[in-house]
C-alpha positions as CSV (number, residue, x, y, z in Angstrom):
1,M,-2.5,-24.6,-26.1
2,W,0.2,-22.3,-24.9
3,G,2.3,-23.8,-22.1
4,W,5.2,-24.1,-24.5
5,L,5.3,-20.4,-25.1
6,V,8.3,-18.5,-23.9
7,I,7.5,-16.7,-20.7
8,D,8.2,-13.0,-20.5
9,T,10.7,-12.5,-17.7
10,D,10.0,-8.8,-17.6
11,K,6.3,-9.4,-17.2
12,I,7.0,-11.8,-14.3
13,L,9.3,-9.4,-12.6
14,S,6.9,-6.6,-13.0
15,K,4.0,-8.6,-11.6
16,C,6.2,-9.6,-8.6
17,A,7.1,-6.0,-8.0
18,Q,3.4,-5.0,-8.3
19,F,2.6,-7.3,-5.4
20,G,5.7,-6.5,-3.4
21,K,7.0,-10.1,-3.9
22,S,10.4,-11.4,-5.2
23,A,11.1,-13.7,-8.1
24,T,13.3,-16.2,-6.3
25,Q,15.4,-18.8,-8.1
26,Q,12.9,-21.5,-7.0
27,R,9.9,-19.6,-8.3
28,M,11.6,-18.8,-11.6
29,A,12.8,-22.4,-12.1
30,I,9.3,-23.7,-11.5
31,I,7.5,-21.2,-13.8
32,K,10.1,-21.7,-16.6
33,E,9.7,-25.5,-16.4
34,L,5.9,-25.1,-16.4
35,S,6.0,-22.8,-19.4
36,G,8.1,-25.4,-21.3
37,S,5.3,-28.0,-21.1
38,K,3.2,-28.5,-24.1
39,N,0.2,-29.5,-22.0
40,S,-1.0,-28.8,-18.4
41,I,1.1,-30.7,-15.9
42,S,0.7,-32.1,-12.4
43,A,2.8,-30.9,-9.5
44,Y,4.4,-34.4,-9.2
45,D,5.3,-34.5,-12.9
46,L,6.7,-31.0,-12.6
47,L,8.7,-32.2,-9.6
48,A,10.1,-35.1,-11.6
49,Q,11.1,-32.9,-14.5
50,L,12.9,-30.5,-12.2
51,K,14.7,-33.3,-10.4
52,K,16.0,-34.5,-13.8
53,Q,17.6,-31.0,-14.2
54,G,19.3,-31.3,-10.8
55,H,16.9,-29.2,-8.7
56,A,16.3,-30.5,-5.2
57,F,12.7,-29.3,-4.6
58,N,10.2,-31.2,-2.5
59,I,6.5,-31.5,-3.3
60,S,5.4,-29.0,-0.7
61,T,7.7,-26.4,-2.2
62,I,6.2,-27.1,-5.7
63,Y,2.7,-26.6,-4.4
64,R,3.7,-23.4,-2.5
65,V,5.3,-21.9,-5.6
66,L,2.3,-22.9,-7.8
67,D,0.0,-21.2,-5.3
68,F,2.2,-18.1,-5.4
69,W,2.0,-17.9,-9.2
70,I,-1.8,-18.5,-9.2
71,E,-2.2,-15.7,-6.7
72,L,-0.2,-13.4,-9.0
73,G,-2.4,-14.5,-11.9
74,L,0.4,-16.0,-14.0
75,I,-0.7,-19.6,-14.0
76,H,-4.0,-21.5,-13.8
77,K,-5.0,-24.6,-12.0
78,I,-7.2,-27.0,-13.8
79,E,-9.3,-28.4,-11.0
80,S,-10.8,-31.4,-12.8
81,N,-7.4,-33.1,-13.2
82,N,-5.3,-31.2,-10.7
83,T,-2.8,-29.8,-13.3
84,Y,-1.3,-26.4,-13.9
85,L,-0.4,-24.3,-16.9
86,V,0.9,-20.8,-17.7
87,C,-1.8,-18.2,-18.5
88,N,-1.7,-16.6,-21.9
89,D,-3.9,-13.6,-21.1
90,S,-3.3,-10.2,-19.6
91,H,-5.8,-10.4,-16.7
92,H,-7.9,-7.3,-16.9
93,N,-10.8,-8.0,-14.6
94,H,-12.4,-11.0,-16.2
95,F,-12.7,-14.7,-15.8
96,H,-10.4,-17.1,-17.7
97,V,-12.2,-19.7,-19.9
98,L,-10.3,-22.9,-20.6
99,F,-11.4,-25.5,-23.1
100,H,-10.2,-28.9,-21.8
101,C,-10.2,-31.8,-24.3
102,L,-11.0,-35.0,-22.5
103,G,-9.6,-37.0,-25.4
104,C,-6.0,-35.7,-25.8
105,E,-5.9,-33.7,-22.5
106,T,-4.9,-30.5,-24.3
107,V,-6.1,-27.2,-22.8
108,E,-6.8,-24.0,-24.7
109,E,-7.6,-20.6,-23.2
110,S,-10.1,-18.4,-25.0
111,C,-9.2,-14.8,-24.4
112,K,-12.1,-13.6,-26.5
113,L,-14.7,-15.6,-24.6
114,S,-13.0,-14.6,-21.3
115,K,-13.5,-11.0,-22.0
116,Q,-17.1,-11.5,-22.8
117,A,-17.7,-13.2,-19.5
118,M,-16.9,-10.1,-17.4
119,L,-19.2,-9.5,-14.5
120,P,-20.7,-6.0,-14.2
121,N,-19.5,-3.9,-11.3
122,M,-21.9,-4.9,-8.5
123,Q,-22.4,-3.4,-5.1
124,S,-23.6,-6.6,-3.5
125,F,-21.0,-9.0,-4.7
126,K,-17.3,-8.8,-5.6
127,P,-16.0,-12.0,-7.2
128,K,-12.5,-13.3,-6.5
129,E,-10.1,-12.3,-9.2
130,N,-8.3,-14.8,-11.6
131,Q,-11.1,-17.4,-11.5
132,V,-11.1,-20.1,-14.1
133,I,-14.1,-21.5,-15.9
134,E,-13.2,-24.9,-17.3
135,L,-15.3,-26.3,-20.2
136,Q,-14.8,-30.0,-20.8
137,G,-15.4,-31.6,-24.1
138,L,-13.5,-32.8,-27.2
139,C,-11.3,-30.8,-29.5
140,K,-11.8,-31.0,-33.3
141,N,-9.0,-33.6,-33.6
142,C,-10.7,-35.9,-31.0
143,S,-14.3,-35.4,-32.0
């Protein structure tokens, strides 16, 4: 679990500069709120939390910004339950492996396993970067 970790603003700004993008107030508000969540969170729950803080975002803005951060490799989408979380890894040409507990809904990223899952440099196929492999099961507290 890591969504509750403090995000590194310098890392975010550096990543934006690397891609020639800007870290707008909307983008920063959304990633900061997402990083404050103890579990993965849906776009609609994120919207509700941001509205409580006085932000006037609509759901299409939330989805656009989430897609932006996914493209930069700073957050992951958990496809099985359509939720999002901040990445805790440095993204060096490998897949991201997430352990998703179906009991308590916690998600943990395995950096060690992710690095072992690297694909060899292949001439015939270039995989999309920042892909997520989600393994579903039960954590030790739920099993």
